[in-house]
N, C-alpha and C positions, 0 to 999 in steps of 0.2 A: 664200699660196694658199688655205689653209683658211679664213682670216678673210675673204677676198674672196668665197668661195662662201657663207659664212654670212651676210655682209652682203647679198648678192644674194637669198638665200632670205628674209631678213627684210623686204626691200623689196616683195616680191610679196605677194599676199593670203595670209592664214593658211592652213595646210594643211587645217584642219578646217572652213573656211567654204565650204560648198558650197550652191548654191541649194536652198531648200526647195521641194519639190513642193507645188503647190496642193492642200491637203487640206481637205476640207469637214469641219467639226466640227458634228455634230448632238448637241444636248444631249438626253440620255435620262435623265430623273429616276429612273425605275424601276431602270435599270442602275446609276446612281450610288448609289442607296440600297442596292442589293444589295452593291456593292463596299464601301461604307462600313461596312455591317453586318459584312462579312467581316473587314475591318481591325480593327474594334472587338473582335470575338471573338478575333482573334489577339493583340491587345494585352492583352485581359483575361487570356488564358492566360499570357502573358509576365509580367504583374503577379503572378499567383498563384504562378508559379515563383519570381519574385524574393522574394516574401514567405516562401516556404518556405526558400529559400537564406539569407535574412537571419536567419530563426529558427534555422536550424542553426548559423550562424556565431556568433550570440549565445549559443546553448546551449554551444557548444564553448568560448567565451571566458568563460562564466559571468557575463555581464552583458548587460543590454538597455538600458543607459543610454549614449546616444551621447556624453555629456559625460565618461564614465569613460575614463581613459587606456588601460585594457585592452580597450576596445571595438574590434573589428576594423575595420581600414581598408576591407576588402573589403565588409563589411556597410554601412558608411557610404556607399561608392560605389554599392552596389546600391540603397540607400534613395533616393539622389538620382535614380538612373535610374528607379526605380519612381514617384517623385513626378512626374518629367517625363512619363512615360507616362500617368499619371492625368490630367494637364493636357491631353495630346493626346487622350485618350479623351473628355474633356468637350467639347473643341472639335469633335471628330468627331460627337458626339451632337447638338450644336447644328446642325451641317451636315446631319445625317441628318433632323432635324426639318424643316429648310427643304426638303429634297428630298421628303419625304413630303407636305408641304403642296403642293408643285408637282404631285405625282402626283394629289392630290385635286382640285386646280384643273383639271388636264387632264381628269380623269374627269367633272367637272361640266360643263366646256365641251363635251365630246363628247356629252352628253345632249341 
């Protein structure tokens, strides 16, 4: 009985697929630039916190060499996270430059 109900449920459309309302998307380079700046600032603060935490862990372990067996695994994981965030910030900075260029182009076209 339960298997029959389950098979019937699986044959209909998925539970979460509902029609999407027609939404208009207006690109707003100024708003996008503001949001990107906000995200970059948040990620920069996170990177600073990670750097502090990594330094504390290294100080507690008495080593700052990741090749050392005494190097903390938590510091190693935080360093990988920090590096990934730095890559993300670089990508966001490139996107921000594109948005700022769009803002300038819109301003020039408006004149």
